[in-house]
C-alpha positions as CSV (number, residue, x, y, z in Angstrom):
1,M,17.0,59.2,-11.3
2,S,14.2,56.6,-11.1
3,D,11.2,57.0,-13.4
4,E,8.7,55.4,-10.9
5,T,6.2,57.7,-9.3
6,P,5.4,57.6,-5.6
7,G,2.0,56.0,-6.3
8,R,3.5,53.3,-8.4
9,S,6.2,52.6,-5.8
10,S,3.6,52.4,-3.0
11,A,1.4,49.9,-5.0
12,T,4.5,47.7,-5.7
13,T,5.3,47.7,-2.0
14,V,1.8,46.7,-1.1
15,L,1.9,43.8,-3.6
16,V,5.3,42.6,-2.2
17,I,3.8,42.7,1.3
18,V,0.7,40.8,0.2
19,Y,2.6,38.1,-1.6
20,A,4.9,37.8,1.3
21,I,1.9,37.2,3.6
22,L,0.5,34.7,1.2
23,F,3.8,32.9,1.0
24,A,4.0,32.8,4.7
25,A,0.4,31.5,5.0
26,A,1.2,28.8,2.4
27,V,4.3,27.7,4.5
28,G,2.1,27.8,7.6
29,L,-0.6,25.6,6.0
30,A,2.0,23.1,4.8
31,L,3.6,22.8,8.2
32,L,0.2,22.6,10.0
33,G,-0.9,19.8,7.7
34,E,2.3,18.0,8.3
35,N,2.0,18.3,12.1
36,R,-1.7,17.2,12.1
37,D,-1.2,14.6,9.4
38,D,-4.0,16.4,7.4
39,Q,-3.6,15.8,3.7
40,A,-6.0,18.6,2.7
41,L,-4.0,21.3,4.7
42,R,-0.7,19.9,3.4
43,T,-1.9,20.0,-0.2
44,A,-3.3,23.5,0.1
45,G,0.1,24.7,1.5
46,L,2.1,23.1,-1.2
47,V,-0.2,24.6,-3.9
48,G,0.3,28.0,-2.3
49,L,4.1,27.6,-2.3
50,V,3.9,27.0,-6.0
51,L,1.4,29.6,-7.0
52,V,2.6,32.6,-4.9
53,P,6.2,32.8,-6.4
54,A,4.8,32.1,-9.9
55,L,2.2,34.9,-9.8
56,A,4.2,37.5,-7.9
57,P,6.3,38.8,-10.9
58,L,3.2,39.1,-13.0
59,A,1.4,41.1,-10.3
60,I,4.4,43.5,-9.9
61,V,4.5,44.1,-13.7
62,V,0.8,44.8,-13.7
63,S,1.2,47.2,-10.7
64,R,4.0,49.1,-12.5
65,S,1.7,49.6,-15.5
66,R,-1.1,51.1,-13.4
67,G,0.1,54.6,-14.0
68,E,-0.4,54.1,-17.6
69,S,-3.9,52.5,-17.2
70,S,-7.2,54.2,-17.1
71,G,-9.2,54.8,-14.0
72,P,-11.6,51.8,-14.1
73,E,-8.7,49.3,-14.6
74,S,-6.9,50.8,-11.6
75,G,-9.9,50.4,-9.4
76,Q,-10.2,46.7,-10.5
77,L,-6.6,46.1,-9.5
78,D,-7.2,47.7,-6.1
79,R,-10.2,45.4,-5.5
80,L,-8.1,42.4,-6.5
81,A,-5.4,43.4,-4.1
82,E,-8.0,43.9,-1.3
83,S,-9.5,40.5,-2.0
84,M,-6.1,38.8,-2.0
85,R,-5.3,40.5,1.3
86,A,-8.6,39.2,2.8
87,S,-7.9,35.7,1.6
88,A,-4.5,35.8,3.0
89,A,-5.9,37.0,6.4
90,Q,-8.4,34.2,6.4
91,M,-5.8,31.5,5.6
92,A,-3.8,32.7,8.6
93,L,-6.8,32.2,10.9
94,S,-7.5,29.1,12.9
95,D,-10.4,26.8,12.1
96,D,-12.4,28.1,15.1
97,A,-11.8,31.7,14.0
98,R,-12.9,31.0,10.5
99,R,-16.0,29.3,11.8
100,V,-16.9,32.4,13.8
101,L,-16.5,34.6,10.7
102,N,-18.5,32.2,8.5
103,R,-21.2,31.2,11.0
104,R,-23.9,33.2,9.3
105,Q,-23.3,31.4,6.0
106,E,-23.2,28.1,7.8
107,R,-26.4,29.1,9.6
108,D,-28.1,29.8,6.2
109,L,-27.0,26.4,4.9
110,L,-28.3,24.7,8.0
111,C,-31.7,26.4,7.8
112,R,-32.0,25.3,4.2
113,A,-31.2,21.8,5.2
114,I,-33.9,21.9,7.9
115,E,-36.4,23.2,5.5
116,D,-35.7,20.3,3.1
117,D,-36.1,17.8,5.9
118,I,-39.5,19.4,6.8
119,Q,-40.7,19.2,3.3
120,T,-39.7,15.5,3.0
121,Q,-41.2,14.8,6.5
122,E,-37.8,13.6,7.8
123,W,-38.7,14.7,11.3
124,D,-35.9,13.1,13.3
125,A,-33.2,14.3,11.0
126,A,-34.7,17.8,11.1
127,L,-34.7,17.8,14.9
128,I,-31.0,16.9,15.0
129,L,-30.2,19.9,12.8
130,V,-32.4,22.1,15.0
131,R,-30.3,21.1,18.0
132,E,-27.2,21.9,16.1
133,L,-28.6,25.4,15.2
134,A,-29.4,26.1,18.8
135,E,-26.4,24.6,20.6
136,R,-23.5,25.2,18.2
137,F,-24.5,28.5,16.6
138,G,-26.6,29.9,19.4
139,F,-29.7,30.8,17.2
140,R,-32.1,29.5,19.8
141,V,-35.1,31.7,18.7
142,E,-34.9,30.4,15.1
143,A,-34.3,26.9,16.4
144,E,-37.5,27.1,18.6
145,G,-39.5,28.2,15.6
146,F,-38.3,25.3,13.5
147,R,-39.0,22.9,16.4
148,Q,-42.6,24.1,16.7
149,R,-43.1,23.6,12.9
150,I,-41.6,20.1,13.1
151,E,-43.8,19.0,16.0
152,H,-46.9,20.4,14.3
153,G,-46.0,18.7,11.0
154,R,-45.2,15.4,12.7
155,S,-48.5,15.5,14.6
156,A,-50.5,16.2,11.5
157,S,-48.7,13.4,9.6
158,I,-49.3,10.9,12.4
159,E,-53.0,11.9,12.6
160,Q,-53.3,11.3,8.9
161,R,-51.8,7.8,9.2
162,V,-54.0,7.0,12.2
163,D,-57.1,8.0,10.2
164,E,-56.1,5.6,7.4
165,A,-55.5,2.8,9.9
166,F,-58.9,3.3,11.5
167,R,-60.6,3.4,8.2
168,T,-59.1,0.0,7.4
169,L,-60.2,-1.3,10.8
170,D,-63.7,0.0,10.4
171,A,-64.0,-1.7,7.0
172,M,-62.9,-5.0,8.5
173,I,-65.5,-4.6,11.2
174,V,-68.3,-3.9,8.7
175,R,-67.3,-7.1,6.8
176,G,-67.3,-9.1,10.0
177,Q,-63.6,-10.0,9.7
178,W,-63.0,-10.1,13.4
179,N,-59.7,-11.9,13.4
180,E,-58.3,-9.5,10.9
181,A,-59.8,-6.6,12.9
182,R,-58.1,-7.8,16.1
183,S,-54.7,-7.9,14.2
184,Q,-55.3,-4.4,12.8
185,A,-56.1,-3.1,16.3
186,E,-52.8,-4.6,17.7
187,Q,-50.9,-3.0,14.8
188,I,-52.4,0.4,15.5
189,V,-51.4,0.2,19.1
190,R,-47.8,-0.8,18.2
191,L,-47.4,1.9,15.5
192,F,-49.0,4.8,17.3
193,P,-48.3,4.4,21.0
194,E,-48.3,8.1,21.6
195,S,-51.7,8.8,20.0
196,P,-54.5,9.1,22.5
197,R,-56.9,7.7,19.9
198,T,-55.3,4.3,20.2
199,E,-56.6,3.9,23.7
200,G,-59.4,1.3,23.8
201,V,-59.0,0.3,20.2
202,R,-59.0,-3.4,21.1
203,H,-62.2,-3.0,23.1
204,R,-63.7,-1.2,20.0
205,V,-63.4,-4.4,18.0
206,E,-64.9,-6.6,20.8
207,R,-67.8,-4.1,21.4
208,A,-68.6,-4.2,17.6
209,R,-68.5,-8.0,17.6
210,S,-70.8,-8.2,20.6
211,R,-73.3,-5.7,19.0
212,Y,-73.3,-7.7,15.8
213,K,-73.8,-11.0,17.7
214,G,-76.8,-9.4,19.6
215,E,-78.3,-8.2,16.3
216,L,-77.9,-11.7,14.7
217,E,-79.7,-13.3,17.7
218,R,-82.5,-10.7,17.5
219,R,-83.0,-11.3,13.8
220,F,-82.9,-15.1,14.3
221,L,-85.6,-15.0,17.0
222,H,-87.8,-12.8,14.9
223,A,-87.5,-15.0,11.8
224,A,-88.2,-18.2,13.8
225,E,-91.2,-16.6,15.5
226,N,-92.6,-15.6,12.1
227,E,-92.0,-19.1,10.6
228,R,-89.4,-17.8,8.1
229,V,-87.6,-21.1,8.3
230,D,-85.0,-20.6,5.5
231,E,-84.0,-17.2,6.8
232,A,-83.9,-18.4,10.4
233,F,-81.7,-21.4,9.4
234,E,-79.2,-19.1,7.6
235,L,-79.1,-16.8,10.6
236,L,-78.6,-19.7,12.9
237,S,-75.7,-21.0,10.8
238,E,-73.9,-17.6,11.2
239,L,-74.9,-17.1,14.8
240,D,-73.4,-20.5,15.7
241,Q,-69.9,-19.0,15.1
242,Y,-70.4,-16.4,17.9
243,L,-72.2,-18.4,20.6
244,T,-70.4,-20.3,23.4
245,E,-72.0,-23.5,24.7
246,A,-73.5,-21.7,27.6
247,E,-75.0,-19.0,25.4
248,A,-76.4,-21.5,23.0
249,E,-78.2,-23.6,25.6
250,P,-81.3,-21.3,26.0
251,L,-81.7,-21.4,22.2
252,G,-81.4,-25.2,21.9
253,E,-85.0,-26.1,21.6
254,L,-85.9,-23.4,19.2
255,A,-82.8,-24.1,17.1
256,R,-83.7,-27.8,16.9
257,G,-87.1,-26.9,15.6
258,V,-85.7,-24.5,13.0
259,V,-83.1,-27.1,11.9
260,G,-85.8,-29.8,11.6
261,K,-88.1,-27.6,9.5
262,A,-85.2,-26.4,7.3
263,R,-84.1,-30.0,6.7
264,Q,-87.7,-31.0,5.9
265,N,-88.2,-28.1,3.5
266,L,-84.9,-28.9,1.8
267,G,-85.9,-32.5,1.4
268,V,-89.2,-31.6,-0.1
269,Q,-87.6,-29.3,-2.6
270,F,-85.1,-31.9,-3.5
271,K,-88.0,-34.5,-4.1
272,L,-89.9,-32.1,-6.3
273,A,-86.8,-31.3,-8.4
274,V,-86.2,-35.1,-8.9
275,Q,-89.8,-35.7,-9.8
276,D,-89.7,-32.8,-12.3
277,R,-86.4,-34.1,-13.7
278,D,-84.9,-30.7,-12.9
279,W,-81.5,-32.2,-12.5
280,S,-79.6,-28.9,-12.2
281,T,-81.8,-27.8,-9.3
282,A,-81.7,-31.3,-7.7
283,S,-77.9,-31.2,-7.9
284,V,-77.7,-27.9,-6.0
285,L,-80.2,-29.0,-3.4
286,G,-78.5,-32.3,-2.9
287,A,-75.2,-30.6,-2.3
288,R,-76.9,-28.4,0.3
289,I,-78.3,-31.4,2.0
290,I,-74.9,-33.1,2.2
291,E,-73.2,-29.9,3.4
292,S,-75.9,-28.7,5.9
293,F,-76.9,-32.1,7.3
294,P,-73.9,-34.4,6.7
295,N,-74.7,-36.9,9.6
296,T,-78.3,-37.7,8.6
297,R,-79.6,-40.8,6.8
298,M,-81.1,-38.4,4.2
299,A,-77.6,-37.1,3.4
300,D,-76.2,-40.7,3.1
301,E,-79.0,-41.6,0.6
302,V,-78.4,-38.4,-1.4
303,R,-74.7,-39.2,-1.7
304,Q,-75.6,-42.5,-3.4
305,V,-77.4,-40.8,-6.3
306,I,-75.8,-37.3,-6.4
307,D,-73.1,-38.4,-9.0
308,E,-75.8,-39.6,-11.4
309,I,-77.8,-36.4,-10.9
310,R,-74.8,-34.3,-11.6
311,S,-74.1,-36.3,-14.7
312,R,-77.6,-35.8,-16.0
313,A,-77.4,-32.1,-15.1
314,A,-74.2,-31.8,-17.2
315,T,-75.6,-33.7,-20.2
316,A,-77.4,-31.7,-22.9
317,G,-81.0,-32.8,-23.6
318,F,-81.3,-34.7,-20.3
319,A,-85.0,-33.6,-20.0
320,E,-85.9,-36.0,-22.8
321,G,-83.9,-38.8,-21.2
322,G,-85.5,-41.7,-19.4
323,A,-87.9,-41.5,-16.5
324,V,-85.5,-43.2,-14.2
325,I,-81.8,-42.7,-13.2
326,T,-80.8,-46.3,-12.8
327,A,-82.6,-49.4,-12.0
328,G,-81.9,-49.0,-8.3
329,G,-81.4,-45.2,-8.3
330,I,-85.1,-44.3,-8.8
331,G,-86.0,-46.4,-5.8
332,E,-83.3,-44.6,-3.8
333,L,-84.6,-41.2,-4.8
334,H,-88.2,-42.2,-3.8
335,Q,-86.8,-43.4,-0.4
336,V,-84.9,-40.1,0.0
337,S,-88.1,-38.2,-0.6
338,E,-90.0,-40.2,2.0
339,E,-87.3,-39.9,4.6
340,T,-86.7,-36.1,4.4
341,G,-89.0,-35.4,7.3
342,S,-87.3,-37.9,9.7
343,D,-85.1,-36.7,12.5
344,D,-82.0,-39.0,12.8
345,R,-80.5,-37.3,15.9
346,A,-81.1,-37.7,19.5
347,E,-82.9,-35.0,21.5
348,G,-81.0,-32.5,23.6
349,Q,-78.0,-31.9,21.2
350,P,-76.4,-28.4,21.3
351,V,-77.2,-25.8,18.6
352,A,-73.9,-26.4,16.8
353,D,-74.7,-30.1,16.4
354,D,-78.2,-29.4,15.1
355,R,-76.8,-27.1,12.4
356,A,-74.0,-29.4,11.3
357,S,-76.3,-32.4,11.1
């Protein structure tokens, strides 16, 4: 008569059935992998074919000893058997069936990936995953919530970048860097074509330039009217960069008067610096004469003595030097002083020529 109890016999039968199912599933995976030329399925099937026969005897021995085990150990064996049956059932399912069973876990993974893309501002990648969530898994409500968050985040990010671009543009306008400002405006239009703020950004630069030109002209006229010659000359030099020939024509006579007075003042200052043997000041004034009025006789005469003046300015103790520069140089300096008030240009030249000469 057999010593096995009915419970023990039933457990053994269950294990045999489970292992038979597992063995059949392993064979099925191996064959499926062979048919589909899928190395992963083929490997899984072969591993199952090895492990199932190897573990079956051990499981049967453990089952037969259940009657002699305590209650908790028996429960653990039952759970193990249930888990193995569930695994065997899943292995027997098709890929689509397993996807249906695991779709909630896959959805959770997808949602976490979308959250990561939102945090790193990878908006396009996040939208691709959102479409996957809606179309493949059918979670359209959650997908729409993600889509709204992405659109809001993208909009806020773009607005921040637009703000930075406009701050750079405004700084260029304040510094009068008009060519750089035009390039920046073109870049803003290219980078942010969907932003309504980019409309008219090119005109913004041109309007600012036009306002600045008008302000320069107003200040020049005011300085000239009040006989502030040096200030008027500096403003005229800057204004000349903005005026076309037609715009400069009405200012021609006033500009020639300002240029003549500025040249005369500069010549007088140069003469006084030479007479006072202030060679450092004379060197600076001589350079300004050559730069501001390069085509005048005064500039030509300054060029003949400027090297000697610079040499004396660079020499220590030049104030105690001689009363003359060179035998011919002192005469040249006196001649320069006498010629500073002369106008070497013909009447009727445009503003730009007056300033350059």
